[in-house]
VOGU-3710 file (C-alpha; in Angstrom, 3 decimals, decimal comma):
1> xxxxxxxxxx> 23,267/75,635/-61,249  26,824/74,580/-61,344  28,019/71,243/-59,280  31,437/70,069/-58,012  31,693/66,450/-57,536  35,079/65,358/-55,988  34,253/61,654/-54,981  35,907/59,759/-57,726  38,891/61,682/-56,821  38,218/61,426/-52,954
11> xxxxxxxxxx> 38,444/57,550/-53,117  42,060/57,786/-54,102  42,983/59,515/-51,150  43,140/58,811/-47,272  41,178/60,221/-44,963  44,590/61,609/-43,322  45,632/63,184/-46,830  42,124/64,607/-47,769  41,562/66,281/-44,035  44,932/67,812/-43,988
21> xxxxxxxxxx> 44,259/69,510/-47,543  40,881/70,648/-46,559  42,663/72,237/-43,471  45,139/73,746/-45,654  42,512/74,916/-48,157  40,379/76,415/-45,416  43,396/78,676/-44,371  44,050/79,450/-48,114  40,609/80,802/-48,442  40,610/83,048/-45,613
31> xxxxxxxxxx> 44,014/84,497/-46,967  41,855/85,619/-50,167  39,111/86,771/-48,408  41,288/88,864/-46,095  43,287/90,058/-48,705  46,331/89,111/-46,567  48,062/86,621/-49,004  51,124/87,065/-51,124  49,901/89,154/-54,297  47,015/90,523/-52,632
41> xxxxxxxxxx> 47,218/93,875/-54,523  46,089/91,694/-57,311  42,548/90,725/-56,092  40,938/93,503/-58,142  38,898/90,471/-60,044  36,875/90,020/-56,656  36,694/93,652/-55,878  35,033/94,427/-59,480  32,305/91,768/-58,123  31,996/93,081/-54,770
51> xxxxxxxxxx> 31,072/96,361/-56,159  29,918/96,095/-59,757  30,345/99,161/-62,143  26,978/99,235/-63,785  27,494/102,276/-65,774  30,762/100,638/-67,387  28,682/97,622/-68,503  25,946/99,724/-69,842  28,859/101,573/-72,002  30,413/98,301/-73,249
61> xxxxxxxxxx> 26,687/96,939/-73,953  25,927/100,400/-75,790  28,947/100,172/-77,969  29,095/96,696/-78,819  25,245/97,269/-80,187  26,518/100,005/-82,449  29,262/97,624/-83,987  26,976/94,545/-84,252  24,665/96,931/-86,234  27,507/97,671/-88,456
71> xxxxxxxxxx> 30,301/95,393/-88,783  30,906/92,236/-90,793  34,120/91,273/-88,940  35,269/92,235/-85,303  38,970/91,684/-84,725  40,011/90,797/-81,358  44,016/91,741/-81,178  45,557/90,150/-78,261  47,279/87,240/-76,506  46,850/85,288/-73,527
81> xxxxxxxxxx> 44,618/86,403/-70,934  43,939/89,249/-73,521  41,826/87,158/-75,709  41,504/83,589/-74,205  38,633/84,468/-71,747  36,457/86,089/-74,641  37,148/83,261/-77,029  36,315/80,660/-74,396  32,928/82,206/-73,688  32,236/83,066/-77,164
91> xxxxxxxxxx> 33,079/79,578/-78,518  30,980/78,331/-75,938  27,859/80,101/-76,602  27,860/80,838/-80,240  26,721/78,611/-82,966  29,088/76,102/-84,635  28,442/77,415/-88,067  27,074/80,867/-88,945  26,046/83,482/-86,601  23,771/86,400/-86,138
101> xxxxxxxxxx> 26,215/89,569/-86,256  29,728/90,047/-87,155  32,269/87,312/-87,764  34,882/87,226/-84,545  38,175/86,576/-85,626  41,430/86,882/-83,583  45,040/88,253/-84,174  48,170/89,243/-82,272  48,070/85,782/-80,688  51,025/84,247/-82,566
111> xxxxxxxxxx> 53,930/85,414/-85,241  52,715/83,617/-87,962  53,326/86,176/-90,774  51,131/83,816/-93,177  48,277/84,021/-90,986  48,339/87,682/-90,875  48,990/88,139/-94,885  45,858/85,626/-95,320  43,798/87,806/-92,577  44,577/90,999/-94,221
121> xxxxxxxxxx> 43,562/89,270/-97,725  40,429/88,370/-96,036  39,401/91,637/-94,871  39,864/92,889/-98,306  37,765/90,388/-99,956  34,213/91,851/-100,497  31,078/90,466/-99,074  28,937/88,298/-101,277  26,750/91,092/-102,272  30,358/93,152/-103,260
131> xxxxxxxxxx> 30,258/95,486/-100,806  33,441/96,076/-98,609  33,404/94,437/-95,630  32,970/96,776/-92,377  35,678/95,921/-89,939  36,323/97,008/-86,550  39,315/96,159/-84,356  39,665/95,710/-80,509  43,416/95,882/-79,376  43,632/94,347/-75,969
141> xxxxxxxxxx> 46,995/94,942/-73,895  47,940/96,680/-70,670  51,290/97,343/-71,654  50,743/97,528/-75,344  54,030/96,334/-75,907  53,922/92,526/-75,974  55,355/91,551/-79,392  52,859/89,294/-80,799  49,990/91,653/-80,411  52,013/94,934/-80,947
151> xxxxxxxxxx> 53,141/93,800/-84,615  49,527/92,609/-85,574  47,942/95,785/-84,342  50,923/97,719/-86,317  49,524/95,945/-89,444  45,970/96,103/-88,742  45,743/99,774/-87,445  47,398/100,805/-90,777  45,083/98,773/-92,674  41,991/100,723/-91,125
161> xxxxxxxxxx> 43,577/103,868/-91,755  44,267/103,088/-95,341  40,687/101,912/-95,985  38,316/103,956/-93,867  37,857/107,673/-93,559  36,460/107,306/-90,129  39,450/104,940/-88,266  39,332/106,339/-84,946  35,623/104,942/-84,925  36,701/101,567/-85,790
171> xxxxxxxxxx> 39,533/100,919/-83,350  39,360/100,367/-79,621  42,101/100,037/-77,483  41,450/98,081/-74,125  44,653/99,027/-71,777  45,927/100,424/-68,766  44,538/103,801/-67,454  48,132/105,286/-68,017  51,124/104,590/-69,567  51,988/102,013/-71,852
181> xxxxxxxxxx> 52,268/102,086/-75,791  48,557/102,501/-76,775  47,655/105,083/-74,324  49,482/107,901/-76,848  48,083/106,175/-79,907  44,800/107,057/-78,243  45,518/110,634/-77,596  46,917/110,857/-81,113  43,980/109,695/-82,905  40,968/109,650/-80,650
191> xxxxxxxxxx> 40,561/105,708/-80,522  38,097/104,642/-78,256  39,179/103,022/-75,009  38,407/101,180/-71,704  40,543/100,721/-68,890  41,529/97,419/-67,424  41,210/97,498/-63,562  44,410/97,988/-61,665  44,838/94,805/-59,637  43,418/92,321/-62,274
201> xxxxxxxxxx> 45,883/90,169/-64,244  45,277/88,968/-67,715  44,379/85,388/-66,950  41,715/86,880/-64,185  40,455/89,644/-66,277  37,540/88,060/-68,769  34,880/89,842/-66,518  36,409/93,171/-67,295  36,365/95,072/-70,785  39,153/92,687/-71,941
211> xxxxxxxxxx> 36,512/90,190/-72,247  33,047/91,938/-71,902  33,512/93,886/-75,157  34,265/91,070/-77,501  31,626/88,712/-75,729  28,947/91,404/-76,216  29,771/92,050/-80,007  29,219/88,410/-80,464  25,777/88,869/-79,182  25,995/87,347/-75,672
221> xxxxxxxxxx> 24,283/88,589/-72,985  27,049/90,174/-70,914  24,995/91,256/-67,897  23,715/87,961/-67,416  27,179/86,606/-67,366  28,549/89,433/-65,050  25,833/89,213/-62,465  25,871/85,313/-62,170  29,441/85,675/-61,611  28,517/88,495/-59,061
231> xxxxxxxxxx> 25,921/85,969/-57,604  28,804/82,999/-57,474  30,985/85,586/-55,505  28,499/86,197/-52,824  27,414/82,677/-52,677  31,169/81,395/-52,067  31,666/84,383/-49,384  28,945/83,114/-47,631  29,285/79,354/-48,001  33,000/78,461/-49,674
241> xxxxxxxxxx> 32,516/74,646/-48,673  32,572/73,490/-52,533  35,180/75,360/-53,515  37,543/74,531/-50,837  36,997/70,981/-51,014  37,642/71,268/-55,034  40,685/72,894/-54,109  41,561/70,526/-51,362  41,441/67,398/-53,420  43,217/68,898/-56,339
251> xxxxxxxxxx> 46,134/70,036/-53,737  45,746/66,658/-52,075  46,160/64,716/-55,487  48,946/66,812/-56,502  51,023/66,012/-53,328  50,134/62,174/-53,599  52,089/62,230/-57,011  49,546/63,153/-59,679  51,378/66,141/-61,430  49,534/66,133/-64,847
261> xxxxxxxxxx> 45,921/67,266/-65,281  43,828/66,460/-68,164  40,955/68,794/-68,617  38,628/67,110/-71,041  34,963/67,441/-72,139  32,439/65,724/-74,366  31,475/69,144/-75,611  33,750/70,373/-78,502  32,322/73,898/-77,784  34,168/74,144/-74,522
271> xxxxxxxxxx> 37,632/73,379/-75,871  38,674/76,945/-75,271  37,122/76,974/-71,981  39,835/74,233/-71,148  42,558/76,426/-72,992  41,343/79,412/-70,414  41,475/77,255/-67,632  44,987/75,853/-68,666  46,375/79,255/-68,642  44,411/80,466/-65,150
281> xxxxxxxxxx> 46,112/77,448/-63,613  49,592/76,902/-65,412  50,525/80,641/-64,971  49,023/80,858/-61,601  50,443/77,776/-59,653  53,816/76,960/-61,726  56,539/78,419/-59,446  59,311/77,618/-57,061  59,195/73,905/-58,759  55,446/73,530/-58,214
291> xxxxxxxxxx> 52,508/72,786/-60,102  50,488/70,420/-62,065  51,113/70,319/-66,018  47,425/71,188/-67,387  46,479/69,444/-70,517  43,519/69,771/-72,826  41,459/66,822/-74,493  38,425/66,944/-76,384  36,563/63,717/-76,014  35,627/61,396/-77,848
301> xxxxxxxxxx> 37,642/62,534/-80,605  41,131/62,456/-78,094  40,064/59,068/-76,710  41,195/57,778/-80,209  44,591/59,341/-79,793  45,693/59,856/-76,093  42,742/56,990/-74,457  45,353/54,210/-74,350  47,892/56,796/-72,406  45,241/57,898/-70,247
311> xxxxxxxxxx> 43,956/54,342/-69,484  46,947/52,549/-69,084  49,923/54,687/-69,224  51,998/56,394/-66,154  49,433/56,816/-62,992  50,814/60,427/-62,710  47,274/61,689/-64,090  44,316/63,617/-62,756  40,985/64,071/-64,846  38,795/67,129/-64,810
321> xxxxxxxxxx> 35,574/66,461/-66,643  33,623/69,550/-67,971  30,054/68,462/-68,112  26,975/69,951/-69,549  23,924/67,846/-68,097  21,309/69,257/-70,634  23,251/69,941/-74,313  20,998/71,070/-76,888  20,365/68,085/-79,126  17,216/67,639/-81,381
331> xxxxxxxxxx> 18,754/64,975/-83,926  17,460/61,617/-82,969  18,688/58,424/-84,590  15,963/57,013/-86,834  15,417/53,192/-87,565  16,568/52,213/-91,082  14,915/49,634/-93,115  17,730/47,078/-93,319  20,347/48,001/-90,403  23,012/47,373/-92,653
341> xxxxxxxxxx> 25,239/49,579/-90,374  24,157/48,044/-87,593  23,073/51,065/-85,563  19,349/50,206/-85,062  20,131/49,292/-81,408  20,491/53,176/-80,898  17,319/53,930/-82,540  15,164/56,474/-80,473  18,247/58,061/-79,043  19,543/61,501/-79,700
351> xxxxxxxxxx> 23,198/62,323/-80,022  23,411/64,296/-76,376  21,930/60,554/-74,936  24,550/58,802/-77,030  27,514/61,263/-75,890  26,070/61,302/-72,160  26,661/57,545/-72,067  30,224/57,685/-73,758  30,817/60,311/-70,809  29,761/57,955/-68,322
361> xxxxxxxxxx> 31,526/54,841/-69,815  34,647/56,665/-70,185  35,020/58,058/-66,567  33,903/54,454/-65,520  36,893/53,097/-67,152  39,408/55,718/-66,502  38,508/55,430/-62,887  38,891/51,715/-62,756  42,380/52,510/-64,388  43,227/54,527/-61,292
371> xxxxxxxxxx> 42,678/57,878/-62,622  41,173/60,231/-60,204  38,168/62,300/-62,052  37,009/65,352/-60,587  33,522/66,583/-62,436  32,390/70,207/-62,817  28,872/69,867/-63,955  26,766/72,905/-65,659  23,193/72,131/-66,012  23,106/73,923/-69,165
381> xxxxxxxxxx> 25,470/75,750/-71,413  24,231/79,485/-71,074  25,674/82,870/-69,856  24,246/82,269/-66,545  26,454/79,100/-65,942  29,589/80,118/-67,893  29,352/83,252/-65,363  29,196/81,270/-62,175  32,010/78,680/-63,636  34,509/81,654/-64,372
391> xxxxxxxxxx> 34,542/83,129/-60,898  34,698/79,524/-59,240  37,554/78,756/-61,268  39,375/82,044/-59,806  38,847/81,487/-56,719  39,857/77,932/-56,575  42,839/78,689/-58,381  43,872/81,569/-55,770  42,782/78,908/-52,810  44,919/75,914/-54,494
401> xxxxxxxxxx> 47,878/78,420/-55,125  48,194/79,548/-51,745  47,969/75,843/-50,669  51,082/75,303/-52,554  52,850/78,369/-50,892  53,080/80,406/-54,259  51,907/83,784/-55,279  48,568/82,798/-57,451  49,034/86,384/-59,704  52,582/86,687/-60,814
411> xxxxxxxxxx> 54,348/84,969/-63,958  57,736/85,854/-63,494  58,905/82,918/-65,966  56,844/84,511/-68,985  59,249/87,193/-69,102  62,450/85,085/-69,452  61,196/83,958/-73,076  60,616/87,911/-73,916  63,948/88,827/-72,501  65,753/86,213/-74,737
421> xxxxxxx> 63,398/86,886/-77,704  64,039/90,562/-77,483  67,947/90,086/-76,963  67,835/87,924/-80,262  66,011/90,420/-82,311  68,560/93,294/-81,325  65,947/95,368/-78,881
//
């Protein structure tokens, strides 16, 4: 089960502030549901849940099974929404150390030549048994021309063609149905291809082949992930009250002067879930001078660097905690003979017990320090709850942006840096 608790944020708002925001959020949800809001042509992330493509899920799952059986390394080449959603789910649901299946590595998400050099060197290193690595590459780009991804893919594509007799079987392009740079390469070399559906922007694309293929190659059950998102879609269509209340609380807090959001968790495997949220929110809401600034913190680590600022700095923060109630934790604190380190008071507790207490204490301290707290609570960390979480955040983002009066689905400012960069590079 996925729960939302805005009670500790609600206490910072007057009834008038919250009720006014609630009415606005209700109207905004109706814009999402009816498809009457600005940018409604980009609501494909809802359509794909209202009418699931079972055949495509099977196709993705089948190819992922084949790749898992053969690959040592699977390279995900993309930037922004083309890789963040996949990485968020993979990091959340994979072991910290080691994995049953291919190693998932990332490329095309920055312009570091050092990184590309070392990646190629790593791919060329033989396995421990002396055999060459078996490498597959999944390039993800609607246009195919985004510079960071296109440059890395050019290097990787050349490397694959130089090292394998069957390069067309080792490269998968996830791109638009027509046009762009990747489709001519698919036609020329016969690479496998998945289509990014119309009406789905990058930051809303994790439940399309953009995210589902890498997630499936990592060994995660994409059918559970996807169909739990479908269930959440159906649930919210019938009763959107929780999503509306969450969007309303965030909107009312923003209007009251809270213009920075700290997305925090005490579970380090959720760091990239935070990064996915950061892009989803920032690119969607930040227009016309509006929008909170979302930043990511992993606690308790960052409490030792940012804790003072959060506790006693400028009171313009709202804090959203990603919480797992029943985290996997079997390591228990044993009693020692002499208690030299003074930790015997923790004997009998496991690390999750202690982590949960640290979370509770932090929320209490920050709330008393006048930081409104919103809690997003997953009962367990699994594909079911992550699937629910993905759709909840997508629909809340759309509702919240319509409350602000901005188009949730465009990102005109992103093109500004590209234009300046391309001009300087001589394009």
